[in-house]
N, C-alpha and C positions, 0 to 999 in steps of 0.2 A: 233255393236257400240263399243265393247271393243278396236278394232284397233284404232278408232278415239280417244278414251280417252287416250290410251297409247301415241299417238303422241302429243296430247295436253299437257300432262304432260311433255314430253321430250322437247317441244318447248319453255318452260318457258315463256308462254304468247304471243309468237310471232304469229301473224295471218298468217296462211297458208291455202291454199285451201284443200278441201276434197280429191281431187285426189292425192295431194302431201302427205297428211296424210296416206292414204291407201298404197301408193307405199312405203313410208318410213317404215311403220309397216311390210310390206311384206319383205322388205330388212332386217329388224332386226330379223324376225322370222326364215328365212332360213339360211343355211350355206353359206353366200355370199363370203367367202374367201376360196373356194375349187377349183376353176378353176386355172390352171397353165399356160395356153397359151391363147392368144387372139383368138377369134372366127375366122373362115375362112373369114368372111366379116366384121370384126371389123373395124370401121371407122378410127382407129389409124393405121391400117396396110396400108403401101404405095401401096400394090397390091390389096387392096379392091376396088370394083367398086365405082366410084364417083357418087355422088348425088343419092345414093340408098335410102336415107332417106329424108323426107320432109325438106325443107328449115327452117321451124319453129323449128325443133329439133336442128339445128345448131345455130340458133339465141338464143335459150334457153341456149345452152352450152356457147356461148359467153357472155351472161348476167351473168350466174353463175360464170364464170371465173373472172369477175370484183368484185365479192363479196369478201371482205377481209378474210372471214372464208371459202369461197369456198363451192361448192356443192359436193355431193357424186355422181359420175358418175356411173350410173347403166349400166349394159350390155344392148346393144341395143335390145336384144331379150326379155327384160323385164321379165327375169326369176328369178329376185331377187339377182343376183350376181353383184359384183362390176366389172366394165369394167377392164379387165386384161391389155389391152393395156395402158389405162390411169394409172393404178396402177404401171406398170413398169416405166413409165415416172415420176410419183410422187416419186418413190423410187430413181431414178437417180438424182432427184432434191432435195433430202433430205426432202421430204414430206412437202412442203410449205402449203398444205391444212390443216387447223386447224381441221375442222370437221372430216377429214379422220383420223388424228392422234387420236382424241378422240374415234372414232369408233373402231380403231384398238386396243386401250388400253382396251376398254370395252369388246371386243371379244378375247382378249389375243392373237392377231396375233403377232408372233415373227419373228425373222430373219430367222429361219428355213424355214418357208413358203415362205418368200420373196425371199430367195436364190433359190427357185425352179421355180420361174417365168421366162419364156423365150418366145421369139418370133422367129418363123422360118424365118421371113422376117423382113426387116427394118420397124421401126415405125416412125411416125411423131414426131418431137422433142417437139412440144407444141400444145396446144389446138388451138391456133390461126393459126398455120401452117396447121393443119388438116382441120379447117374450111375454110381457104383460098383456099385450094386445091379443096374443094367440091363446095363452093360458094364464089368466090373471092369478090363479092360485099358486103357481110355481114361485113367483117372486115374494108373495105374501108368506108362504111357508119358509122360504130361505131367510126372509127378514126376521121372522119369529125365532128361528133357530139362532141367528146371529145375535139377536137382542138378549137371549138367554146367556150368552157368553160375555156380555158387557155388564160392568157394574153400574148401578144407578148412581146419581150424583150423591145421594145420601150415603150409600155404601162406600163410595170413593172418599168422601169427606171423613168418615169414621176411620178408614184405613190410614189416611194422612195424619189425622189427629193422634191415633194410636202410635204411629211411627214416630211422630214428633215427641210424644211423651216418653217413649222408650229411649229416644236419642238424648233427651234431656237428663235421663237417669243413667247416663254413661253406657247406654246400650242394654241396660238391664231393666226388665220390667219390674215395677214395684209390686210386691205381693203383700196384700193386706191380710193380716191374721184375724181369723174369726175369734170373737171373745165369748 
């Protein structure tokens, strides 16, 4: 139970499931920043076998990527290490993942370690590219859903025009009477 308590305190009241609590506490307890190269079958490696992991793992990654704070991508081997393929790409992109930045500060990960990271083969540039290579339909489905939440240009123009009209009328919409 101490592992669960440790994560509950670190989550600042955020509701997370028991599996996530235990995996995060395992990640915190081990030396997760000790690997220097991606695993032989790291999903970030372009030479890794495709669809080696279940579709749900890639769906989870896509969902985490949409989180503004980002998730910490563990090694697919579930050995408590951070995924080195992902870490290399985070470094190249100046660490946009806020949770990773905080974790690195907490564990005093410095440039010396990051400069030792390397990959013997090319890596996918983004999480989306890696997911699409493995299961192309995941990102297409997510894009379709997000497009439904965004107004088209015409819809946005109508809303702006209607707002400007109501603003010109002192905030009151003009109601025409039927004759």
